[in-house]
C-alpha positions as CSV (number, residue, x, y, z in Angstrom):
1,M,9.6,39.6,-14.5
2,A,9.4,42.4,-17.0
3,A,11.0,40.1,-19.7
4,Y,8.4,37.4,-18.9
5,T,5.5,39.9,-19.2
6,A,6.9,41.3,-22.4
7,A,7.3,37.8,-23.9
8,N,3.9,36.4,-22.8
9,G,1.7,39.4,-22.4
10,V,0.6,38.4,-18.9
11,T,2.2,38.7,-15.5
12,P,3.0,35.5,-13.7
13,G,0.9,35.0,-10.7
14,V,-0.7,32.6,-8.3
15,S,-3.3,30.2,-9.7
16,A,-6.6,30.9,-8.0
17,S,-7.7,27.3,-8.5
18,A,-4.5,26.0,-6.9
19,V,-5.0,28.3,-3.9
20,A,-8.6,27.2,-3.5
21,L,-7.6,23.5,-3.6
22,L,-4.9,24.0,-0.9
23,Q,-7.3,26.0,1.3
24,D,-10.0,23.3,0.9
25,A,-7.4,20.6,1.9
26,A,-6.3,22.7,4.9
27,R,-9.9,23.1,6.0
28,R,-10.8,19.4,5.6
29,Y,-7.6,17.9,7.1
30,P,-6.3,20.2,9.9
31,S,-2.9,19.1,11.2
32,N,-3.0,17.0,14.4
33,D,0.4,15.4,14.5
34,T,3.3,17.5,15.7
35,T,5.9,14.7,15.4
36,I,6.6,15.5,11.7
37,G,6.9,18.7,9.8
38,D,8.5,22.0,10.7
39,L,5.4,23.1,12.7
40,T,5.5,26.4,11.0
41,N,4.5,25.6,7.5
42,T,3.9,21.8,7.7
43,A,2.7,19.3,10.2
44,G,1.2,15.8,10.1
45,Y,-2.3,14.5,9.8
46,R,-3.1,11.1,11.5
47,F,-6.4,9.2,11.3
48,N,-7.5,5.6,12.0
49,A,-8.2,3.6,8.9
50,R,-9.1,0.0,8.4
51,T,-6.8,-2.3,6.5
52,P,-8.6,-5.5,5.7
53,T,-6.5,-8.6,5.7
54,K,-7.2,-12.2,4.6
55,D,-4.6,-14.8,5.3
56,N,-5.3,-17.9,3.1
57,V,-2.5,-20.5,3.6
58,Y,-2.9,-24.2,2.7
59,I,-0.3,-26.8,3.6
60,A,-0.4,-30.5,2.6
61,K,1.9,-33.5,2.9
62,F,1.5,-36.8,1.3
63,D,3.6,-39.9,2.1
64,F,4.0,-42.9,-0.3
65,N,5.8,-46.1,0.3
66,L,7.4,-47.2,-3.0
67,T,8.9,-50.4,-1.5
68,D,9.7,-51.7,1.9
69,R,12.9,-49.6,1.9
70,Q,11.9,-46.6,-0.3
71,T,9.5,-43.9,0.6
72,L,8.5,-40.8,-1.3
73,F,6.8,-37.8,0.2
74,L,5.3,-34.7,-1.3
75,R,4.9,-31.4,0.5
76,G,3.0,-28.4,-0.8
77,T,2.2,-24.9,0.3
78,Y,-0.2,-22.4,-1.3
79,Q,-0.4,-18.9,0.1
80,D,-3.0,-16.5,-1.2
81,D,-2.9,-13.5,1.2
82,L,-4.8,-10.2,0.7
83,V,-3.5,-7.2,2.6
84,G,-5.4,-4.0,2.3
85,Q,-3.6,-0.6,2.4
86,A,-4.8,2.4,4.3
87,P,-6.3,5.3,2.3
88,Q,-4.3,8.5,2.0
89,F,-7.1,10.6,3.5
90,P,-10.1,9.5,5.6
91,D,-12.7,10.3,3.0
92,S,-10.8,8.6,0.1
93,P,-11.4,5.0,-0.9
94,L,-9.1,2.2,0.2
95,R,-6.2,1.7,-2.0
96,R,-5.9,-1.4,-4.1
97,P,-5.0,-4.3,-1.9
98,G,-1.6,-6.1,-2.2
99,I,-2.0,-9.7,-3.1
100,T,0.7,-12.2,-2.1
101,R,0.7,-15.5,-4.0
102,K,3.3,-18.2,-3.3
103,E,3.3,-21.8,-4.4
104,L,5.8,-24.3,-3.3
105,L,5.7,-28.0,-4.2
106,P,8.9,-29.9,-3.8
107,V,9.2,-33.6,-4.3
108,I,11.8,-35.2,-2.1
109,P,12.6,-38.9,-2.1
110,G,12.8,-40.5,1.3
111,P,15.8,-42.3,2.7
């Protein structure tokens, strides 16, 4: 430590702003989950949060008779799901939702 003080002119210490930030977090989010952490220095914090979800799935099938003996059908699926993610803390905004988009449009000749 003496070498550090001689080289930099200040003694290393604890950042007062970092301590204030951690004290504020401990005050706002007291531990309430003893299933995680070592229960001496760390513990969990659980809370209920909404996770908005929209399931938008569209399915279509079209049949076409080319001749008396040949048919053609077309199937299509479009999936546009929106799944929200829980916030990290109860007073923080919802995280950006995950969007799932899938498109499937095979063309299969009939027998």
